[in-house]
C-alpha positions in Angstrom: 116.9 -154.4 99.9 118.8 -153.6 103.2 116.5 -150.9 104.6 113.5 -151.1 106.8 110.7 -148.7 105.8 107.9 -147.5 108.0 104.3 -148.3 107.1 103.8 -144.8 105.7 107.0 -145.0 103.7 105.9 -148.3 102.2 102.5 -146.8 101.3 104.2 -143.9 99.6 106.5 -146.3 97.6 103.6 -148.4 96.5 101.5 -145.4 95.5 104.4 -143.9 93.5 105.1 -147.3 91.8 101.5 -147.5 90.7 101.7 -144.0 89.2 105.0 -144.6 87.5 103.7 -147.9 86.0 101.7 -145.6 83.6 104.9 -144.0 82.4 107.2 -146.8 81.2 110.7 -146.4 79.8 109.3 -145.8 76.3 107.6 -142.6 77.6 110.9 -141.3 79.0 112.8 -142.2 75.9 110.2 -140.3 73.8 110.5 -137.1 75.8 114.2 -137.4 76.0 114.2 -137.3 72.2 111.6 -134.5 71.9 112.8 -132.4 74.8 109.2 -131.8 76.0 108.5 -131.3 79.7 106.8 -134.4 81.1 103.5 -132.6 81.8 101.3 -135.7 82.1 103.7 -137.3 84.6 103.9 -134.0 86.6 100.1 -133.8 86.5 99.7 -137.3 87.8 102.1 -136.7 90.7 100.2 -133.4 91.5 96.8 -135.1 91.3 98.0 -137.7 93.8 98.8 -134.9 96.3 102.5 -135.8 96.3 104.0 -132.4 95.3 103.3 -131.3 98.9 104.6 -134.4 100.6 106.9 -132.4 102.9 104.8 -129.3 103.2 102.5 -128.4 106.2 99.0 -129.9 106.2 97.4 -126.6 106.9 98.4 -125.4 103.5 97.4 -128.6 101.6 100.5 -130.6 102.1 101.0 -134.0 103.7 103.1 -132.8 106.6 105.6 -135.6 106.2 109.4 -135.5 106.3 112.4 -135.5 103.9 112.7 -139.2 104.6 109.3 -139.9 103.0 110.2 -137.5 100.2 113.4 -139.4 99.6 111.4 -142.6 99.3 109.2 -140.9 96.8 112.0 -139.5 94.7 114.0 -142.7 94.7 110.9 -144.6 93.5 110.4 -142.2 90.7 114.0 -142.5 89.5 114.0 -146.3 90.0 111.0 -146.6 87.7 113.2 -145.6 84.7 112.2 -142.0 84.9 115.6 -141.2 86.3 116.4 -137.5 86.5 113.9 -136.5 83.9 111.1 -137.6 86.2 112.7 -136.6 89.4 113.8 -133.1 88.3 110.2 -132.4 87.1 108.9 -132.5 90.6 111.7 -132.2 93.2 111.9 -128.4 93.2 108.6 -128.4 95.0 110.0 -130.5 97.7 113.4 -129.1 98.6 113.3 -125.7 97.0 110.5 -124.2 98.9 111.7 -125.5 102.3 113.0 -122.1 103.2 109.5 -120.7 102.7 108.1 -123.5 104.9 110.7 -122.7 107.7 111.1 -118.9 107.4 108.1 -117.7 105.5 105.3 -115.7 107.2 101.8 -117.2 107.5 100.7 -114.9 104.7 103.5 -116.0 102.5 102.9 -119.7 103.2 99.1 -119.4 102.5 99.9 -117.5 99.2 102.8 -119.5 98.0 102.4 -123.1 99.0 98.8 -124.2 98.0 99.2 -123.4 94.2 102.5 -125.3 94.2 101.1 -128.3 96.0 98.1 -128.4 93.5 100.6 -128.2 90.6 99.2 -124.9 89.4 102.5 -123.1 89.8 105.9 -124.4 88.7 109.0 -122.8 90.3 112.7 -122.6 89.6 115.6 -122.3 91.9 117.9 -119.3 90.9 121.1 -119.2 92.9 124.1 -120.2 90.9 125.9 -117.6 88.7 128.4 -117.8 85.8 131.2 -116.1 87.7 130.6 -117.5 91.2 130.0 -121.2 90.8 129.8 -122.8 94.3 131.3 -119.6 95.9 127.8 -118.4 96.7 129.0 -115.4 98.7 130.5 -114.0 95.5 127.2 -113.8 93.5 126.7 -110.4 91.7 123.0 -110.3 91.1 122.0 -107.0 92.9 118.7 -106.2 94.5 118.3 -102.5 95.3 115.5 -101.3 97.6 113.2 -98.8 95.9 110.3 -97.9 98.2 108.1 -101.0 98.6 110.0 -102.9 95.9 113.4 -104.3 95.2 114.9 -103.9 91.7 117.0 -106.9 90.5 119.7 -106.9 87.9 122.1 -109.8 87.2 122.6 -113.2 85.7 121.9 -116.8 86.8 123.0 -120.1 85.3 122.0 -123.7 85.3 118.5 -122.9 86.3 116.3 -125.9 85.8 112.7 -125.7 84.5 112.9 -121.9 83.9 111.3 -122.4 80.4 108.1 -123.7 82.1 108.2 -122.0 85.5 106.0 -119.2 86.6 107.8 -118.5 89.8 111.4 -118.4 91.0 113.2 -118.6 94.3 116.1 -116.2 93.8 119.1 -115.2 95.9 120.5 -111.7 95.4 122.9 -109.3 97.1 121.1 -106.5 99.0 124.3 -105.1 100.7 127.5 -104.6 98.7 130.1 -107.3 99.5 132.5 -104.5 100.5 130.2 -103.5 103.3 129.8 -106.9 105.0 132.0 -108.7 107.5 131.5 -112.1 105.9 130.9 -112.6 102.2 127.8 -114.7 102.9 126.2 -111.7 104.7 124.1 -109.2 102.8 122.3 -111.7 100.7 118.5 -111.8 100.6 116.1 -114.5 99.3 113.0 -113.8 97.3 110.1 -115.9 96.0 108.5 -114.0 93.2 107.1 -113.9 89.7 109.4 -114.9 86.8 108.3 -111.9 84.8 109.7 -112.5 81.3 109.4 -108.8 80.4 112.5 -108.3 82.6 114.0 -111.8 82.5 115.4 -113.4 79.4 115.5 -117.2 79.7 118.0 -118.8 77.4 118.2 -122.6 77.2 121.5 -124.4 77.5 121.8 -127.4 75.1 123.2 -130.3 77.1 124.2 -134.0 77.2 121.1 -135.5 78.8 117.9 -134.9 80.7 116.6 -133.1 77.6 113.0 -133.0 78.9 114.0 -130.8 81.8 115.4 -127.6 80.5 118.5 -125.9 82.0 119.0 -122.2 81.4 120.8 -118.9 81.8 118.7 -116.0 83.1 119.5 -112.4 82.2 117.7 -110.2 84.6 117.3 -106.5 83.9 115.3 -104.3 86.2 112.9 -106.9 87.6 110.8 -105.3 90.3 110.0 -107.5 93.3 107.5 -106.5 96.0 109.0 -106.4 99.5 106.4 -108.9 100.6 108.1 -111.4 98.3 111.3 -111.4 100.4 111.6 -114.5 102.5 113.0 -113.8 106.0 115.0 -110.7 107.1 117.0 -108.7 104.6 120.6 -109.9 104.4 119.9 -113.3 105.9 119.3 -115.1 102.7 122.4 -117.4 102.8 121.5 -118.8 106.2 117.9 -119.3 105.1 118.7 -121.0 101.8 120.7 -123.6 103.6 117.4 -125.1 104.7 116.9 -126.0 101.1 120.5 -127.2 100.3 120.7 -130.1 102.7 117.3 -131.6 101.7 118.4 -131.1 98.1 121.5 -133.2 98.7 119.5 -135.9 100.4 116.9 -136.1 97.6 119.6 -136.0 94.9 121.2 -139.0 96.7 117.9 -140.8 96.8 117.4 -140.2 93.1 120.9 -141.4 92.3 120.1 -144.6 94.2 117.0 -145.0 92.1 119.0 -144.6 88.8 121.5 -147.2 90.0 118.8 -149.7 90.9 117.1 -149.2 87.5 120.4 -149.8 85.7 121.2 -152.9 87.7 117.7 -154.3 87.2 118.1 -154.0 83.4 121.6 -155.3 83.4 120.7 -158.4 85.5 117.7 -159.2 83.3 119.9 -159.0 80.2 122.6 -161.1 81.8 120.0 -163.7 82.6 118.8 -163.9 79.0 121.8 -163.3 76.8 123.5 -166.6 75.6 127.1 -166.5 74.5 129.3 -169.6 74.0 126.2 -171.7 75.0 125.8 -170.2 78.4 124.1 -167.2 80.0 126.6 -164.4 80.4 125.3 -163.9 83.9 126.8 -167.2 84.8 130.3 -165.7 84.3 131.9 -164.1 87.3 133.3 -161.4 85.1 129.7 -160.2 84.8 128.4 -161.2 88.2 131.1 -159.6 90.4 130.9 -156.0 88.9 127.1 -156.1 89.2 127.2 -157.5 92.8 129.7 -154.8 93.8 127.5 -152.1 92.3 124.5 -153.5 94.2 126.4 -153.4 97.5 127.5 -149.8 96.9 124.0 -148.7 95.9 122.4 -150.2 98.9 125.0 -148.7 101.3 124.5 -145.3 99.7 120.7 -145.7 100.2 121.2 -146.3 103.9 123.4 -143.2 104.1 120.7 -141.1 102.4 117.9 -142.4 104.7 120.1 -141.7 107.8 120.8 -138.2 106.6 117.0 -137.7 106.0 116.3 -139.0 109.5 118.7 -136.5 111.0 117.2 -133.6 109.1 113.7 -134.6 110.1 114.6 -134.7 113.8 116.2 -131.3 113.7 119.8 -132.5 114.1 122.8 -131.3 112.2 122.8 -133.2 109.0 125.3 -131.4 106.8 128.0 -134.0 107.0 125.6 -136.8 106.5 123.8 -135.2 103.6 127.0 -134.5 101.7 128.3 -138.0 102.4 125.2 -139.6 101.2 125.2 -137.4 98.0 128.8 -138.4 97.3 128.3 -142.1 97.9 125.1 -142.3 95.9 126.3 -140.3 92.9 129.5 -142.3 92.5 127.7 -145.6 93.0 125.0 -144.7 90.5 127.5 -143.7 87.9 129.4 -147.0 88.3 126.2 -149.0 88.2 125.1 -147.3 85.0 128.5 -147.7 83.4 128.6 -151.4 84.4 125.1 -151.9 83.0 126.2 -150.4 79.6 129.2 -152.8 79.5 127.1 -155.7 80.6 124.8 -155.2 77.6 127.8 -154.6 75.3 126.8 -153.1 72.0 123.1 -153.1 73.0 124.1 -150.9 76.0 124.9 -148.2 73.5 121.5 -148.5 71.8 118.8 -146.1 72.9 116.1 -148.8 72.9 117.7 -150.6 75.8 117.7 -147.4 77.9 120.8 -147.9 79.9 122.7 -145.3 77.8 120.1 -142.8 78.9 120.5 -143.8 82.5 124.3 -143.3 82.2 123.9 -139.8 80.7 121.5 -138.8 83.5 123.6 -140.4 86.2 126.2 -137.7 85.6 123.8 -135.0 86.9 123.9 -136.1 90.6 127.7 -136.4 90.3 128.1 -132.8 89.1 125.1 -131.0 90.8 124.3 -129.4 93.1 127.9 -129.7 94.4 130.8 -131.5 92.9 132.4 -134.6 94.4 135.6 -132.6 94.9 133.9 -129.9 97.0 132.2 -132.6 99.1 135.7 -134.1 99.8 136.9 -130.7 100.8 134.0 -130.3 103.1 134.4 -133.7 104.7 138.1 -133.2 105.2 137.4 -130.0 107.1 134.3 -131.1 109.1 135.0 -134.8 109.8 138.8 -134.8 109.9 139.6 -131.3 111.3 141.9 -130.4 108.4 142.4 -126.8 107.3 139.7 -125.3 105.1 141.0 -125.5 101.5 138.6 -123.1 99.7 
């Protein structure tokens, strides 16, 4: 590998590798088939104290940075767990960062410890059917009613809502017609996912079957004022402190998927004999795999650089989006190349690379599409007019 890890980062990698060794590819294939949440894996990560890797020590976390979290998430994905393993735990790391940064001491002491211990699962409820990436256009309304807010609206592509007890949700507290900028007037809440007022409807999808994706239909959910994170109307600015870490961690996870695919492809190419020679001796096999390795390792360096910028308090928006783009595209190509290296066996579930390929599409699509990243880079890096 091309990176240099700190002693702490190496220790995290080694610990996560030991945990993941108990959950081989067969485990992930089984839950992909069954659609069951990987509870035993989640519990193992929680028992090792890793759910709080980037949370303050005074609330039970490890007090480390997004760089260490990226090493952890990459190692999980690289084990063969791919997005099924990563998505089971990464909400705890990036999703609650707004609470770590903007929450009151009372909120942190109430919210963070049960998440770190693995007692609470949370989901991240921002996207909506009619808004997509245009977050300022979300329609979920939160009306103040005494010492509560009353929420009504819809959310879509909300992961783990079938098993979550809590949710971090963004809603409009000031009508869009009454604000200067469309991103004003949004407020962020961390509250109970009360299923008496929230219908959770699962979306059947192509892959990552063990981690549910859902639509939420919210009708009259009452949220105590003390569950609002930060000032009213400041939710968009606050939630940005979760979005850049999310992009960095997604990039790290994509790197892990790509490495897993290349490991399996190289092993097969070293064993498969066709026309009396190993297929890995053929440059038609070697060169695509070597190219993928180079792209994956370059993306990993970009992800770790973005994490370092975030951890030192520097502007990391451009770096985080660049890393996410590079890693997602590289992972997809690595998985596709792995399937083609294995040929017909690449299409067989028992060889796992078809599962890797299906799950590699997630970091390409979410949480922001490659097209929107290119728009952002064109504007921020090249000074071109904003296109959206």
